[in-house]
C-alpha positions in Angstrom: 174.3 -73.4 188.7 176.1 -71.5 186.0 176.5 -67.6 185.8 174.4 -67.9 182.4 171.7 -69.5 184.3 171.8 -67.1 187.3 171.4 -64.3 184.8 168.4 -66.2 183.2 166.8 -66.3 186.6 167.2 -62.8 187.5 165.9 -62.1 183.9 163.1 -64.2 184.6 162.3 -62.1 187.7 162.2 -58.9 185.6 159.6 -60.6 183.2 157.3 -61.6 186.2 156.7 -58.2 187.6 154.6 -55.9 185.9 156.5 -53.0 184.8 153.6 -50.3 184.7 152.5 -51.2 188.4 156.4 -51.3 189.5 156.9 -47.7 187.9 153.8 -46.3 189.6 154.8 -48.0 193.2 158.3 -46.7 192.8 157.5 -42.9 192.0 155.4 -42.8 195.2 158.1 -44.1 197.8 161.7 -44.8 198.6 162.4 -40.8 198.4 165.3 -39.7 200.5 164.8 -37.7 203.8 163.9 -34.1 203.5 166.9 -31.8 204.1 167.3 -31.5 207.8 164.8 -34.3 208.7 166.0 -36.2 211.8 168.8 -33.9 212.2 172.5 -34.4 211.4 172.4 -38.3 212.1 169.9 -39.2 209.4 170.7 -37.6 206.3 169.6 -40.4 204.0 166.6 -42.6 204.9 164.2 -45.4 203.6 160.7 -44.0 203.4 158.0 -46.4 204.7 157.0 -48.6 201.7 153.4 -48.3 200.1 153.5 -51.7 199.0 154.9 -55.3 199.6 156.8 -55.6 196.2 158.4 -52.2 197.0 159.3 -53.0 200.5 161.0 -56.1 199.1 163.0 -54.3 196.4 164.3 -51.8 198.9 165.0 -54.7 201.6 163.2 -52.8 204.3 161.5 -55.9 205.3 164.6 -58.0 206.1 167.5 -55.3 207.1 167.1 -55.0 210.9 166.9 -51.7 213.0 170.6 -51.7 213.5 171.2 -50.9 209.9 167.7 -48.9 208.8 168.5 -46.8 212.2 172.0 -46.6 211.9 173.6 -42.8 212.6 176.6 -41.3 211.7 179.5 -43.1 213.3 177.8 -46.2 214.1 179.4 -49.4 212.4 176.5 -50.2 210.1 176.0 -46.6 208.8 177.5 -47.3 205.5 175.1 -50.2 204.7 172.2 -47.8 205.7 173.7 -45.5 203.0 173.9 -48.4 200.5 170.4 -49.4 200.6 168.8 -46.0 200.9 170.8 -44.8 198.0 169.6 -48.0 196.0 166.0 -47.3 197.1 166.3 -43.5 196.0 167.8 -44.6 192.6 164.7 -47.0 192.2 162.4 -44.0 193.2 163.8 -41.5 190.8 164.2 -44.1 187.8 168.0 -43.3 187.9 170.6 -46.0 187.1 168.1 -48.5 186.1 170.6 -50.8 184.4 172.6 -51.4 187.6 169.8 -50.3 190.4 167.0 -52.9 189.6 169.1 -55.8 188.8 171.0 -55.4 192.0 167.8 -55.1 193.9 166.5 -58.5 192.2 169.9 -60.0 192.9 169.6 -59.2 196.5 166.0 -60.6 196.5 167.0 -64.0 195.2 170.0 -64.2 197.5 168.4 -63.3 200.7 165.0 -64.9 199.9 165.1 -67.8 197.7 166.2 -71.4 199.5 168.9 -73.1 197.6 171.9 -75.4 198.1 174.9 -73.6 199.3 177.0 -73.9 195.9 174.0 -72.1 194.2 173.8 -69.7 197.0 177.5 -68.8 196.5 177.1 -68.3 192.7 174.2 -65.8 193.0 176.2 -64.0 195.8 179.1 -63.5 193.3 176.7 -62.4 190.7 175.1 -60.0 193.2 178.4 -58.5 194.1 179.4 -57.9 190.6 176.1 -56.0 190.2 176.9 -54.3 193.5 180.2 -53.0 192.2 178.5 -51.9 189.0 175.9 -50.0 190.9 178.5 -48.1 193.1 180.6 -47.0 190.1 177.4 -46.1 188.4 176.3 -43.6 191.2 180.0 -42.7 191.5 180.2 -43.7 195.1 183.8 -42.7 196.5 186.2 -45.2 197.5 186.7 -43.9 201.1 185.0 -41.9 203.8 181.7 -42.8 205.9 179.8 -43.3 202.7 182.6 -44.5 200.5 182.7 -48.1 198.7 185.7 -49.2 201.1 183.7 -48.8 204.1 180.4 -50.5 202.6 182.1 -53.4 201.0 183.4 -55.3 203.8 180.0 -55.2 205.7 178.1 -56.0 202.8 180.3 -59.2 202.5 179.7 -60.0 206.2 176.0 -59.3 205.7 175.9 -61.8 202.9 177.8 -64.2 204.9 175.0 -64.8 207.2 173.3 -66.9 204.4 176.4 -69.1 204.2 177.7 -72.0 206.3 180.9 -73.5 204.7 182.3 -70.6 202.4 182.5 -66.9 203.2 182.7 -63.6 201.1 185.5 -61.0 201.5 186.0 -57.7 199.8 189.3 -56.7 198.3 188.7 -52.8 198.1 191.8 -52.2 200.2 194.3 -54.2 198.0 195.9 -52.4 195.5 198.3 -55.0 193.9 197.2 -57.8 191.5 198.0 -61.1 192.8 196.8 -64.0 190.7 196.3 -66.2 194.0 193.5 -63.9 195.1 192.5 -61.9 191.9 191.6 -62.5 188.2 191.3 -59.7 185.7 187.8 -58.8 185.0 186.0 -57.2 182.0 188.0 -54.1 180.7 191.0 -55.1 182.7 194.5 -54.5 181.2 196.1 -57.9 180.5 199.5 -56.9 182.2 198.6 -54.3 184.8 200.0 -54.7 188.2 198.0 -52.2 189.9 194.2 -52.8 190.9 192.2 -49.7 189.7 188.8 -51.1 191.0 187.2 -54.6 192.5 184.6 -56.0 190.3 183.4 -59.0 192.6 183.9 -60.4 196.1 186.5 -62.8 196.9 185.3 -66.4 198.3 187.1 -68.6 200.7 186.5 -71.8 202.1 185.6 -71.1 205.7 187.2 -74.2 207.4 190.7 -73.7 206.1 190.7 -70.3 204.3 191.7 -71.5 201.0 190.4 -69.3 198.2 187.4 -70.8 196.6 186.7 -68.3 193.8 189.0 -65.5 193.1 187.8 -61.8 193.1 187.5 -60.0 189.7 189.4 -56.8 189.5 190.1 -54.1 186.8 193.6 -53.4 186.4 
């Protein structure tokens, strides 16, 4: 499945959803927790979904309690931050050019049965949309809520859908290496320093060989 076909598939999802109904539902749910709610361990939370549609967009029906209920300091807490922030963005109508496509890409990746090659291609599109989203919301590169903490956990979560290949984040890599990276949109043609990753790396699980290089901005 080509990237163009994947974009057409995600576009078809947009067209299949009643935008007025979606807007009404999103405005009523997925609000961030009230200040102080749940104490210091719960600064961000997913609200209970008011409909099946909104719940699916927020991934609340697929994520297990180890993510949804993660506390500060827990290994999976950065993933909770990501999905809660995605839900809050959908609810508030913010960053709609990145939040809604990312939610739909996750929906296709985690819900739609397909062969592994297609699954890998969808996953790479989702990783590109993920990096666009975290850049749009200005999520820092470090710290418990930062991109460097979230990316490897998201790659591991997505790897649960794969058997013969695996995704890896390259967030901690700083020097361009053509064996692992390719220059993405907006990259300097000769830059040696990686300014930001733009997609996950994909390896063959059996031997670790690079299957698809990670896109980066130099």
